[in-house]
N, C-alpha and C positions, 0 to 999 in steps of 0.2 A: 504493500500500500504506500502511495506517495506521501511524503511528509507534507502536511498542510501548510507549514511555515514557508515552504518553498513556493507554494501557490501564491503567496502574497507578492513576491517579487515578480511573478508572471503578470500580476495586475498593476505593476508599476510602483509598488510600495516597498520601501526599504524597512527592514526590521533592525532596530537597535536594541541592545540589551540594557535594561535600566538597573545596572548593578556593577560594582567593581570591588574586588578585594585581591590581595596578593596571591592567595592560593588558587583563585580562578585562573590566573595567568600561568603560574608556575606548574600547576597540575596538568596543564594542557586542555582544561575544560573550555577555555575561551577559544582555543584553536578548533576544538571539536564543534562548538557552537557555530563558528564561522564556516567550517567545512560541511557539516551535516545539516544544520538548520538555516543556513544562509544569512546568519547575523552579519550586519554590515556596519555596525557602529556600537559605541558604548557611551552611556551617560552616567554622570555621578552628581552627587549633591552632599551637603554636610551630614544629612541623615544616613546616607549610605556609608560614608566613611566612618561615622560614629559606630554603626553596627558592626562594620568590618573590624575595627580596632578593639571594640569592647567584647566581642563575642568569639574571638579567635586568638590563637597564639601565633598567628602569622607574623606579627610585628615585634615579637619579644627581642629577637637578636638586634634588629635595627634600633629599637628603643634603647637597648643597652649601649649600642654604638654611639647614638646621638646624645645620650645623657651625659654631657660634659659640663664643666664649670662655665657659667655664663649663658647656657642654653635656656630656652623657655618653651612652654608647651605649644604656643602658636607656631614658633619656628620649627619645632620637631614635627608637628602635624603637616606643615607645608612640605617639608622634605619627604615625609612618608607619602603624601599624596602625589607629589611630583614624580617620585620613582614609580609608583603604580601607573600613573597616567602615561609616562614614557614607555613603560613596558607594554601597556595596552595599545598605544599608538604603533609600536613596533609590530605587535601581533596583527594589527589591522592594516599595516602598510601595503601589503599585497592587494587588499581590497581597494585601497586608495588609488593604487596604480592601475588596477584592472578597470576601475570605473572612471578613470581619467579625472580623479579629484572630486567626484560627486559624492562618494561615500567613503567609508573607512575612518570616520572621525571619532574622536574621544573628547568628551566635554568636561571641562574643569571650571568650576564656579568661582567668581571673585567672592571675597568675603561678604556675606549677607549684611554685615554691619555697614557696608558701603552702599546699600540699596538706594539711599536718598542723598548720595554724594557723587556728583558727576565727576569732579576732578579726581577724587579718591578712586572711583571706579576705573577711570582711564589709566591712572598710575599703576594700579594693581593689575589690570588686564595686560598692559605692556610688559610689566615685570614678569608675570607668569608666562606670557608668550615667549619672552626671552630666556627664561629658566628652563622651560620644557624643551624648546628647540626641536619641535617636530612639525612637519608640514601639515599633518592631519590632526592638529589640536584645534578644538573650538573652545572659545571662552564664553562662559555663560554669564549673561547680564540680564537682570530682571527688567520687566517692562513697566518701570515706574516713570514718573515725570522726569526725574533726574537721570534715569537710565537711558531715555530716548536720545538725548544729544550725545551721550557716550557711545551709543550704538552707531550713530551716524559717523562719528569721528573714527571709530575703530574700523568700520567698513572702508572708509576713505583711505585708511592707512594699510589696508590689505590684510587685516586680521579677521579670521573666520569667527563668526559670532552665533551663538545659540541664545536667542532671546527667550527668556523663561518667564513663567507666571503670567501667561496670557489667558484671559477668561472671556473677553467680549470682542465682538467684531469691531466696535469703535476703536478700541486700543490696537487691535490687529491692523486696522487701516493706518494708524499712526506709526506703527512699527514698520510697515512696508514703505511708508513715506520716508522714514529715517534710512532704511536700507537703500532705496532708490536714490535718495539725495546723496548718500555716502558714495555710491558708485559714480554719480555725476561729478562729485567733487574730485574723485580719483581721476576720472577722465580729463577734467579741467586742468589737472596738474601734469597731464601728459603721460599718465600711468595706465596700464591695462587693467580692466575689471575682470579679465577672463578667469583668473584663478580663485577669485573671492567667492566663498560659499557661506550661506547662512540658513538657519532654520528658525521658524517661529513656533515655540513650544506652547501649544494650545491645550489647556487642561480640561479634562473630561469629567471623571467620576465625582470630583468635588462639587461640580455644579448640580448634578442630580441629588447628591446628598443634602444640599441646602434647599433646593427647590422642592424635593419630595417631602421634606420635613414640614414645609409650609402647607403643601397639598394634603398631607395626612392630618394636620391640625384642622384644616378646613373641612375635611371629611367628617371629623368628629362633631362639627357644628352644623353640618349641612342638613337641609330639609328636602326630602323627596328623592325618589330614585333617579330622576333625571339629573339633578345636580350631582348626586353621588357617582353616577356613571361617568359624567364629564370629568370629575376630579380624578376618579380612579383611572380613567383612560389616559390621563396626562402623566401619571407616575412612571418614571424611568424614560421619559421622552425628551426632556428639555436639553440635556447635554448633547445628545446625538443631533437634534434639530439645530442647535446652536452651531455645532461643528459643520453640518452640511451646508447651512446658509453661508457660513464664513468661507468654506471651500469654494462655493459658487462665486462669492465676491472676489476671492483670490484670482480666479481665472479671468475676471474682467480687469483686475488691476494690472496684470502682467500681459496686457495687450495695448495696442494703440501706438501713436507716434513716439511718445516719450520713452516707453520701454523698448520699442523696436530700435531706437537710436542706440541704446546701450547694448541690446542683443547683437546688433551689427558689429560691435566691437568685442564680442565674445562673452558678454555678461550672462550669467545664469540665474534663473529665478530663485528667490528665497522660497524654500519649501515649508509647508505647514507640517508640523510634527505633533502627533497626538500624544499627550503626556497624561499621567495619572489614569492609566487604562486598565487597572485592576478594578473589579466590581466591589463596591463597599457594601452593597445590599445582598445578603445571602439568598434572597428570593429571586435575584436576577441570574441569568446564565453567566457562568464564570468567564466566558470569552465574548461577552456582549460588545464591549468597547473595542474589540479587534474586528469581529465579524461585520459590524455595522459601519465601519469607518475605513473601508478598503477603497483606495482610489489612486489614480495615476499621479506621480510626482509628489507623493507624500511620504512621511516617515511615521512609524508607530514605535515608540520606545516602550518595551514590554518588560515588566518585572518577571522574576524567575518562575513564580507559581503560575502566572498567566501564560507564560511561554510554554511551560510544560503542558498546561491544559489545552492550549491551542494545537500543540503538536499531537496530542492524543485525540482530540475530537473537534478541532476547528474546521470550519467550512469556508474557505476563501472564495469570495465572489466580488465583483465590482459593485459594491453596495453604497458608496459614498454619494452618488448622484441619484439614488433611488428616491422617489416621492419627495422631490424638493418642495412642491406645493404643500404637501402635508407638513413638512418641517416648518415652513413659513406660517402655516396655520397654527401650529403648536405655539410658536413664539408670539403670535398675535393674540391668542386666547389667554396666555398666562396672566397678563395684567387684569383681564376681565374677571379672573377668579382669585385676585388678591396677591399674585406673585410679582414682586418687583425685581425682575431679573437684572436690571441695571444696578440696582442697589446691592443685590446679592453678589454680582461679579466684582464690584468695587470693594465690597467687604472681603471677598475671597483673595483679592490681590493684597490687601493690607494684612489679612490673616496669613497668607502664604509667605510674605516677607517675614512676619513675626515667627512663623513656625520654623523657617530656616535659621533665623537668629537664635531661637531657642535650641535648635539642633546643633548649631555651631557652638553654643555655650556648653552643651552636654559633651560635644566632641572634645573641646579643649579640656574640660574637667576629666574626661576619660583618659586623655593623653597624660595629663598631670598625675592622675592616680596610677596609671600603668608604669610611668617612669619612676614613681615613688616606690612601686613594688620592685622595680629593678634595683633601685638604690639599696633597698633593704636586703635584697638577695645576696 
């Protein structure tokens, strides 16, 4: 039986693995994911690194090596992360070459403490880019007000950018504007846009978690079977509808004279990347946010459990453009039943930044604790 994960690439979608740790690389598991499952990239964030360091012994030797007078937990973490990112980039370098620079990327996030600091983000992104020194590194920058100008400048400088924490089409449009403007700046300087790549990481399951909570509250207070049927029918629909409408918008953005002028010089579209694609609601199909978001020129960054599930029983099909009118209807009906999607997405962005800040804090505490254990050993 054919591996369903390989069917995604046949539909024009790249699979990236939403996890990284040292043993994944050193054991050969990442190489097997690339060869057998068609994995074409890796993403990381502070939560992933915190889990990797706290829940394994992979880093004991390196912690011992780096625990020297004058060292600090943040510096140690950065060194650990850079070594893992470099190793993953090397493992994916063949994919990068085979796809002519379209895939094979590994994403490393600037400190979430800089989410509202444009200049700090720029300095950190440039520094990380210089330290990793791999052509297939992507720097993750959040889609905050302060992140947008940083994204434009980094693209103009030729640095690959993974724009993270996108929840709304409105912000997506602003991100694509930053991307296109950055490429135009690059061309104006007489530099080629051809090698620059970017993805816009659009989050999925978190939207349903928030919207469905409101819908279920409305259900408890609803009167009559008609109202209840309407509310029930909307559960689990908002995130996919939001993604499908945004994908349709992306296809119109990357057309016309402005984009064609860049494309004529070799520019490549910024791809939508579906993030947070594990289902949070146990009543949903465990591969819902993979099966329903398959489309050409997109990426799905899939966590381990969801990857295993899709390999086992996923059904790849060109689903992303199905029932676009129905998706638009879902988004139009939500405010009529008391769901403020705009307010929810703005709250998710703020909450997402804070959750990464919290994870980063736990990460640094974990490194401090683990290096303390090494001191006592």
